[in-house]
C-alpha positions in Angstrom: -8.7 -17.4 20.3 -6.3 -13.7 18.4 -8.1 -10.9 17.1 -9.2 -10.7 13.8 -7.4 -7.5 12.2 -10.8 -6.5 10.9 -14.2 -7.9 11.3 -15.9 -11.7 9.4 -18.8 -9.5 7.9 -16.2 -7.0 6.5 -16.9 -6.4 2.8 -13.3 -6.0 2.6 -12.7 -3.2 -0.5 -12.3 -4.7 -4.6 -10.6 -1.8 -5.0 -11.3 1.9 -5.4 -11.4 4.5 -8.2 -10.4 8.5 -8.3 -9.5 9.9 -11.7 -6.0 11.1 -10.7 -5.0 7.0 -10.0 -6.8 3.8 -9.5 -6.2 0.7 -6.7 -6.5 -3.8 -6.7 -5.0 -5.6 -5.1 -1.5 -6.5 -5.4 -1.2 -10.1 -6.7 1.4 -11.6 -9.4 0.1 -10.2 -12.2 1.8 -7.5 -11.0 5.4 -8.7 -10.8 6.7 -7.3 -13.2 5.0 -3.6 -13.4 5.5 -3.6 -10.2 9.2 -4.5 -9.6 10.3 -2.2 -12.2 8.3 1.4 -10.2 9.8 0.2 -6.5 13.7 -0.6 -8.5 13.2 3.2 -11.1 12.8 4.8 -7.0 14.5 2.9 -4.2 15.8 6.6 -2.9 12.0 8.1 -3.8 11.0 5.9 -1.8 13.1 5.7 0.7 12.3 9.3 1.2 8.6 8.7 1.4 7.1 9.8 4.5 6.3 6.0 6.9 9.7 4.6 5.0 12.0 6.7 6.1 14.9 4.1 8.4 13.0 0.8 6.5 15.8 -2.3 5.0 12.7 -2.2 1.6 12.9 -1.6 -0.7 16.4 -3.2 -1.8 17.3 -4.1 -4.6 16.2 -7.4 -5.2 14.8 -10.3 -8.7 12.1 -10.7 -9.9 11.6 -14.5 -8.9 11.7 -12.4 -5.2 10.1 -10.0 -5.3 7.3 -12.6 -7.1 7.7 -14.6 -3.7 7.1 -11.2 -2.1 3.6 -10.4 -4.0 2.6 -14.1 -3.6 2.9 -12.8 -0.1 1.3 -10.2 -0.1 -1.7 -11.4 -2.0 -2.2 -14.6 0.5 -2.3 -11.6 3.6 -5.1 -10.1 1.9 -6.6 -13.5 1.1 -6.4 -14.6 5.1 -7.9 -10.7 6.1 -4.6 -10.5 7.5 -3.1 -7.9 5.8 -4.2 -5.7 2.2 -2.2 -4.6 -0.2 -3.1 -2.5 -3.3 -1.3 -2.2 -6.1 -2.3 1.9 -7.4 -2.0 2.2 -11.7 -2.3 4.8 -14.1 -4.6 3.2 -16.7 -2.4 -1.0 -16.6 0.9 1.0 -14.7 1.1 0.3 -11.1 2.9 3.4 -10.1 2.9 2.8 -6.8 1.9 -0.1 -4.0 -1.0 0.9 -0.1 0.2 -1.6 2.3 -2.7 -1.5 5.0 -1.6 -4.0 7.8 -1.9 -4.8 12.3 -0.3 -1.6 14.3 2.4 -3.0 16.4 2.0 1.4 18.1 -0.4 0.5 20.9 -2.6 3.3 20.0 -3.4 2.6 16.2 -5.2 -0.7 14.8 -3.4 -0.5 11.5 0.0 0.7 9.9 -0.9 1.9 6.2 2.1 3.3 4.2 1.4 4.6 -0.1 4.9 5.1 -1.4 4.9 6.6 -6.0 7.0 6.2 -8.2 9.4 8.8 -8.6 8.0 9.3 -12.4 4.4 10.3 -10.5 5.7 12.2 -7.2 3.2 14.4 -7.4 0.4 12.0 -6.6 1.8 11.1 -3.3 0.3 13.5 -1.6 -3.3 13.0 -3.6 -2.8 9.3 -3.0 -2.6 10.0 0.6 -5.0 12.8 1.2 -7.5 10.4 -0.8 -6.9 6.6 1.2 -7.4 9.4 3.3 -10.7 9.4 3.3 -11.1 5.9 2.2 -9.9 4.8 5.4 -12.1 6.8 7.3 -15.3 6.1 5.6 -14.6 2.3 4.4 -12.9 0.9 7.1 -12.7 -0.5 9.8 -10.3 1.3 11.6 -11.0 4.3 14.5 -7.0 5.0 14.5 -4.5 3.9 11.9 -1.8 5.3 11.7 -0.7 6.4 7.6 1.5 9.4 8.0 1.3 12.6 7.6 1.8 14.4 3.8 2.4 18.2 3.0 2.1 20.5 0.2 5.1 21.1 -1.8 
């Protein structure tokens, strides 16, 4: 039997709220706003720590994006991965992914991006999510690419 990504009795956070941004589980309801946010920011995302050399983002249709969001929502429901939409009020400005790590010394792989027009929040999101991972999640050594203050 496979070891679960998070303990069965762990209460997965339903979201996150701060003065600068909020997060909620990514789902089909975010499709159009999510698609606009990342499609307008492909080069910026590819230069974000954790996404260098990635095959995503790559242009896709709104329908293909919806299928991707539905998969992430299913992973969330199945507790095999957790993806959150990063919001500025109702605007999707980024995404946070928490999935099992393939690196042997890490129990979770965490990546986040913010849209190019909210790039000033990248370090803020990284710092606040890093703290949230320590205080609210059961991981002992998550891998989350560090950011540097610019």
